[in-house]
N, C-alpha and C positions, 0 to 999 in steps of 0.2 A: 264411089258413093252409090247407094242404092237408088235405082230409078223409081222415083215416087211421083212422076208426072201424072196429074189427074186426067181421066178420060174426058172428052168433050161433053159427055152426057151428065157429068157430075154437076149438081146444082147447089148444094148447101154451102153457105159461107159462115164460118165461125168468127164473129166480129170481136171476140175477146178471148185469147188463149195466151197464157203466160209460158210460152215455150222456151224462154230463157231460164226458167226455173231449174235449179240443180237436180231436181228429181228426174229430169229428162236427159241428163248428161250421158247416161249409159246407153240409151236406146232411142234417141230423138228421131233418127231416120225411120226406125220401125214404128214409132208412134204416128208419124206423119203418113207412112204407108198404110197403117191400119185405118186411119181416118179417111184416106182416099178410097180404100176398099169399101168403107161404110157410106160413101157418097158425099164426103166433105171435100170440096175441090179447092177452096181457098180459105186462108186464115189471116186475121189481123193479129199480129203478135204485139202484146202489150208492153210498153215501156214504163217502168216504175220509177226510174231515176235516170240520170244522164248516162251512167255506165251501162245499165240494162237496155236503155234505148239504143245505144250503139250496138249492143249484142243483138238486139232485135233486127236492126238494119243488116248486120252481118249475116244473119240467118236468111234474109231475103236473097242474098247473093248465092247462098248454098242450096236452097230448095225452091223449086218452082211453086208458084201459087201462094207465096207468102208476101204479106205487106206488114208494115210496122206503124206503131205510134211512137211519139217522142214526148216524154213528159216526166213529171215528178208526182208520185202518189203522195197524198197528204201525210202518210206515215213517215215519209222521208223528207218532208219540208225542212226540218231542222238541219239537214245535211247540206242544204243549198249554200253555195258560196257566191262571191261576186262575179264569177265567170259562168255560172249555171245557165243564165238566160242566153248568153252567146253560144254556149255549147248546144243548147236545144235549137237555137235559131239556125245554126249550121246544119244540124240533122234535118230540120224541117225543109231545107232547100232541096233535099233529095226526093225524087219522085216516088221512091218506094215507101217513104214515110207519108202516110195518108191522113194523119190526125194528130192533134195536140192532146197529150194525156198519157197516162191516166191522171187526171187532175180533179181537185175538188176539196171537200172537207170531210173529216172523220173524227167526230167527238166521242165515239164509242170507247176507244182506248186512249186517245190523245197521246200517241207516241211522239207527236210533235205538238208544241204549245199552240192553242187555237189562234192566237194572234199571228204566229208565224205561218200557220196553215193558210190563213186568209191572205196574207201578203203574197205567198207563193201561188195561190190560186189566181189572184188578180194578175200576177206577172204572166201566167200562162194564158189567160184569156186575152191579154194584150198581145202576146205572140200570135195567137190564133187570128186576131183582128189584122195583124200585120201580114201574115202569110196567106190568109184566105182559106185555110184548111179547117176541116171539121174539128170539133172538140169531143173528147171521150171522157165522160164525167163520172165521178164517184161521190156519193153522199151517204153518210151513215150518222144518224143521231145529230144532224146539224142542219135540218131542213130550212129553218128560218134564215140563218145567215147565208146558207147556200143560195136560196132563192133571191135574197136581197142583192147579192153580188152578181149572180147570173143574170137577173133581170136588167141590171144596169148595163151589162155588156151585150146582152142578146141582140139588140138591134144592129150591132156591128159584126156579129158572127155569122158565118155562112150557114153552118149546120151544127147541131148539138145532139148527142145521144146520152141519156142517163143510163149508164152501164149497170148491169146486174141489179135491176130494179127489184126491191123487196118491200116497198112501202105500201101504204093503204090507198084507198080510192081518192081521198082528198089530195094527197101528194101527187098522185097520178094526174088528176085533173089540172093541178097547178103546173106540172111540167108540160103537159099537152097545150095549155094556154100560152106557153112561151114558144110553141112550135117545135118542141123537142121530140126526137125519136126515143124509143124505149127498148132497152136490151133485156131479154128474158133468159134466165139460166135454169139449171137444174133445181134451183130453189123451188120451182113450181111442182117438182116431183116429190117434195117432202110433205107427207100427210100431217106432220106435226106442226111445221112452221109455214107451210106454203099454201094452206087451204084458202086464205084470204086472196092470194094471188090468182088462184084458179077462179075465184068468184069475180075478180075485177079485170082480168086480162081482156075480156070482151069490150072494155071501155076503149082500148087502144085502137085507133083507126088502122085499117089494113096497111095503109101506106106509111105508118110510123113504127111498125113492129119489126124488130130484128132479133136474131137468136145468137146465143153464145154459150160456151161451156165454162169460162173462167178457169179452165184447167191450169194446174192440177187440183184446184179447189172445187168445192161444191159438187162432188160426185152425186148424180141422181140417186136418191135414197131407195127408189123402188126398182133399181136394176136387179135382175135375177138371171143368172147368179151374179152376185156382187163380187168384184175382184178382191182378192185377199189383200192387195196393197192399199186399197182404199184411195188410190190415186185417180183423179178424173183425167180423161183424155178427150181430145176432139172427136174421136170415133163415136162418142156417145151423143153427139149433137142430133143425130137422127132420132134417138130415143126422146130427147127433149122436144123435137119437132112433133113427134107423134102425140105426146102428152098435151102440148099446146093446141094442136089441131083438134084433139078430142074435146078440150075445154071450149073451143070455139065452134064445135059442130061442123067442121069443114074437112074435106079430104086432105090428107097430109101432103099429097102432091101439089095441091093448090097453095097450101101454106108455104111450102118450100119455094115455089115459084115467086110468091109475093115477097117473102122475106129476102130472097136472093136478089130480086130486082131492087128492093129497098137498099140493101147493102151496096150493090154496084153503084147506085146513084149517090148514096150518102158519102162513100169513100172515093168516088170517082175511080173505081177499079177498072184497069184496062183489060 
């Protein structure tokens, strides 16, 4: 295996990378090495269903600096069976698994029926209450139901991050009122869809902001040159950090220190 151990000086933490995605099967070690060379020392690998959560855990054993989540994305809620909660519960006992998720609601495509999404979301929040670990949240076009369910559970949850935030200022204020952290991706680099995010990212308190790529999705639109594959990689987290720092009017080194400190505390990274 290629030696991809990060140097002690590496600071960035990618809190959401889908490294189990099959687009990384041919060059996963090289992807991780490129990220380390770009200053990304640690990754939280997203679990999208029970099987991919196990794969995320397996990657933690293969590569230094990786941690995992265990959960069911709302797209896959319809595939849950009677044993899913127990499968996730077993994964959450592992120290390498640092959060429950990716869980939440997605009414944009409704790949799973909304009522099933809500049931599976509730199930995962209950697991998070049981194990005391953070929750890694997804919401798209379902803000009202998402807030209702999350607010009922929030007093019993240790920590919660709204992953890949792309909403407006009103939604942002609502999440912050519940004490949620906010994950910012390369969406902020998109001049067509991300301008509102540039305008409201300053609302996020410094101790609630974290950075992520959501690789292989959401490649920063303003990369130059842009890779021919159009595949996002954790190596581009530094670019996202530079854009966010510019929006906030602070040195990128300061932003990296703040967001890394937040990620370390949020996920209890060793």
